[in-house]
N, C-alpha and C positions, 0 to 999 in steps of 0.2 A: 837428344841431337840437337832439335831447336831450342832450346834452351841454352845449348854451348854457341847458339850461332848468334845468340841475343845477348848472350854477356861480352861476346868478345866485339861485337858491335857497341855495347856498349864502351867497352875498352877504350878503344881504341877511337872514340869521336871526342869532341872535344867537352869536358866536364865544365860545368860550371861555377864560377867561384866567390868564394865565400871569402870573410873575416870576422873572427872571430871579435869579442871586448864581455875583458875583465874592471870589476871596479871592482877595489878590497881599501873599500871603506875600515871605522874604525870599528863598527859590529857585527855587519854582513859583508858580502861577497856577490855580488850581480856578475849577471854575464849572461850573452846573447850571441849570436848568428846574425850578420850583413849583408842583404849582395851589394852591388855597387850604387844600385842607386839612393838607396839608404830605407831597404826598406829591412823589419828586422823578424827573424824566424824563429827566432828558438829561443827562448830566457831560461832563464835559474836566477835564484836565489835561496840564499844559506848565513844563516849565523857562523860569524867566525873564529874560528878553537881561541876560547880566551886563555892556552896556556901563551900564544903567540908565536913566533921561532921560526922549530924547524920544522913547525906545526902543521901550519900555517903556509909555508909553503909547502910542502904534501897536499894543502890544499888547495894553492894556485895550482900548482901539474894536475892531481885528482881536477881540475874544470880542467882547462886546456887541454886533457884527453878524450874528456864526455865532449868537448864542441868540436874534434876532430870529425867521434866518432855517431853524431847529429850531422854532422855535412854530410857525411857518408855515407847515413843517409837515408840523405836525400839527390843523393850522385852529384855530389858538390866536394872539389876539393879547398879545404880549407889552407889561401895560400900567407895566411899571414894574421898572429895574435897581437894586440893590443891594448892594456894593461897598464893602471892607475895608479898611483897611491896615495894613499891620507897626506902627505909631507909633500921632499924636494927630492928629485931626483939628480945623482952630480952629473955635472955630459960629457965630464972626462974617462969617471971610470965605470960609471953606468947602475953604481951604491947610491943604497935607496938611504933614505934616511926618515919612518914613520912614526911617532912619536907615542901613539894608540896601538904601537904595537909592542909589544912586551920583545923583546929580545931583538927589532929592526932600527939601527942608531948602525950606521955605513954599513948597513947588512947589503951580500948580493949578489943581490935578486937576478940582472939578466944575465951573469956569468952562470949562475945557476941551471936555470930555466934549457938553457943552448942547452945545456950537459945532458937532456930528456927531449927538448922539448923536440919532433920533424919540422918545427914553420920557421918563414921570420918573425921577429917576437920587437915589439919600443917597447918603454917605456916608460909614463911618462904623469907628475901632478898629475893630481886632481883641478889647479886651478883650469891647470892648459886644457884638462878633460872639459871644466865647462865650459871653456868662448868657446874651446876646437868641436861643440854638438851643440850649440847654439850657433855659429853662424852659416853652422851646414843643414841646418832642419829644426832650428828652433827660433826663437823673437829676433833674433840679427841674422839669419837667412839670407848668408851672399852676399855681406858686410865688408865690412876689410879694415874697420876700425875701433874698434869693437872694446869693451868688461864685462866681464862677473863678476858683480861682488856677490860673493855670499855669505852673508851675518845667520849663521847658526850659532853654533854654542864663539865661536870666531868667527874672523875677519878676516877675509884672503878675497883677493883678486886673481882673474887671471884674467892676459892684456893683447891685445891681439891688434896691432900696428904695417897700417899697406898692407895687411893677411899676413902676416911672420911672429908668429907668438915669441912673447917677449919675455926672454929666461933669467935675463944677469949674467953674472962673473959664475954665480952658483944655483943656479936654480930659483934663489932667494926675490927676483923679480915678483908684483901683486904685494907682498906680506904690508900689507896695506893697512892692516891693523896696530900695525907699529908709526902707526901718520901723528904727529903732532899737535892738537890743536885746542892746547889748553897753557899757558902760562906757565900754571901750578905744579909744579912736578911731584907727581902723588909712588912711598916705595913702592903700589904693587902695580907700577906703570913699567917698571924694569925688568916682566913676568910674561907680559904678555905686550906692552905696547899701552898706550894713551888713549887711540881709536877702539879697540877690543874693549880697555877694562870697560869703558864706557858705555860701549853705544852693538855691544854683539847680545844676541838672542841670552849669550848663558848672564854676559851684566846686565838685562833687565828681567831677569828670570829673577836675581840676586837682589836687583833692589825692589822689583816686588814685593819678595819677601822679607825683607828689611821694612817696607813701610805697612805694610799688615803689623808685623809685634809687633811696630810703631803707636799703631791707631787699631784698638783694638775694637773701641765700640763700630766701628766699621766696618769693622773684616772678621765676626766670630767666627774661628778656627776650632776644630774638634780636639782639646789640648789629649789623647790620650798617645795619639805619631803628629810628630812636625809631616809640616806645611812640603808635599814635591813641590821643585823648581813647575814642572808644569802646573801646578796647581795655583802657587805663584800669581802666570803670570795666567791664563784664562780668568781668576775672581781680579783682576790688575784691568786687566780688559775689560774685561765688560762694568767693572766700575766708573774707565773714563768710560765709555758710550751712556751711562745714567750719567752724566754729568759731575760722577767726587771731585773736587778741587784737588786734594790730595795726589789719587789719583790721574786726571787731566796732563797738569804739575810730569811727572812724573811723564807721560810716553811726549805733553812737550817736552819732556828735557834730551827723552831718545832721540827725537825726531831733530833737534838739531843739531847735535853732534851729526848724525848724519848727513847733516845737509851741509856740513863746513866739511863733510871726506869726502862728497861726490864732489862739491867744489871746486875739489882739492883736484879729484880724474880726472877733470871733465878742464875746468883750463892746463895743466897738466899736458895730459896726453890726447884730448882736442880729437873726444869718438866720433859714429856716428851712435853706437844707438851703447848704455849702457842697459845692459836686462842683468835682474836682481833676485838673487835666490838664494834659498839658506830659510827656518824653521820661521826666524822673524817675520813675515813676510805671507805668512799662513793663514792673518792681521791686516791685510792690504788698504782697512778702510782707516785703521792708523796710523798705521808707518809705513804708507806707500801714495797716498794721494797729496798730501799733504807734503811732502818729499819733494814733490813733482814740482812745487811752487817755492819751498821755502832753498831749493838748494842756490836759486838765481839771483839770492840774496849778495849770497858770496863768490858768485861763478866770474872768472870773465865773458863779459859783455856777450858776446856775438858766439863763441863757443859754447853758454848757455842758452843762445833762443837757435844753433843746429843741431846740439845733440838732444834725440830723443829715449827716454827711457820708456823700460817697459819694465813685468814681466817674466823668468823663464818661461816659458810653452813647450818643455819639457819635462819644465823639476825631477825629481828622482835620479829622471832617464839620461837628465842632460850628461854623465860622466860617462856613462854607458855609448851614451852616440860621438862624445868626443874621442875613447879608446875607438872607435870604429873607425870614426877618418884620422882619425891621427896613424891608422894601422892602415887605409886607403891610399892616402899620403906616400908612405913608406914603401910602396909597390907600387904609384908611378916614377919617386925618383931610383927606385934601386931596381926595379924589376923580380918577378916573384915564378914559380911554375909547380907543379902538382911534381911530385914524386911517387913512386911507385907504390914504396911502403906508406904512405900515408892511407891505402883505399885496399 
C-alpha cells in the first residue's frame, strides 16, 4: 500500500526535465543527458557502424531510446534530443548530407527519427554544434559574436553573429576550407578548397610524409611498412621543436596559411572570440602561440585588436554541449512537455 502511494506521489509531482545530445561523427557516436544548467548526467560513446545507411540510423534510434531510459532511471523527463551530423543539414527539408557516412547523401534523418522517437528533435551540423557548445559552456561563454574554427582532417567553421547561428542559404556557411589564399590554383583545390588543402591537419600530415620521404638522412624510417599520418606528424613536430630547418620551414608554411585564413575571418566577421579546435591544435606550441601574432599582419587592425583567440575549453565534448544547447533553445522557442508514454 505504501509503495502505491509513493508511486502515485511521484507520478503526480512535476518531473525534472532533461535533454539528450547525440554527436554523430565519422567514426563514433557520442551521446549524453544534460540538465537545464548544462550539467552532464550520463554519457556514452560507441563506434559507428561501418556499413553506414540504415544500420547507422538504427544505431541512432537505439541511442535515443537509451537516453529516454536513462532519463527515466533518474525520475526525469526527456523533453528533446539534439543531434549533429558531420556535414550539412538542409534547412528546408531536414535532409542531411554526411559524406563520411555511407548512404547519407540527402538522407531523410529527421523524417525517419520522428516516426519512432516520442520527443522533440532537432538536427544541426557539427560546425553549428561546436560554436553553440563553446558559447554556452566553453571558451566563448556568454559571447554573441563567435567563430569556432575546426582544423582537423579538414577545415570548417561554426559562425555566430549577434547570438544567431549563420547557416547561409543551404547550411554551407562556414565552409571556410574553400577560402582562396593564393593566386596560384592547384588542381587539388577543386576537391576540398585552397585553405583545407594547404593548412588542415590532413595537409600537414601529407606534407610531413612527403618531406620525410625526400629527406631520409634526417628521418630514418622503418622500411618494412609505410609511415602512418599520425607518425609523420609526430616526427615532424618533434623535428621542428629541435630546430631542424626543413621541419621549421614546413611548420611556418602551415602557420602562414592559418594566419591568412584567421585574418580573413576576423576582418569579415569582426568576432569577439575565435575558438580553435581539432587535431592540429594538439600541438599548441607550434600552431597556436605563433598564430596569435601572425594573423595581425593580415587582419583589419581594429578588429584584430578586439578579437580574442582561444583554444577550445570543451575539446571533443564541444559538439555534445552544442547539441544540448540546440535542444534547450528549441524547447524555449516552441515549448515541450512530458508524455506519459515516455515513462
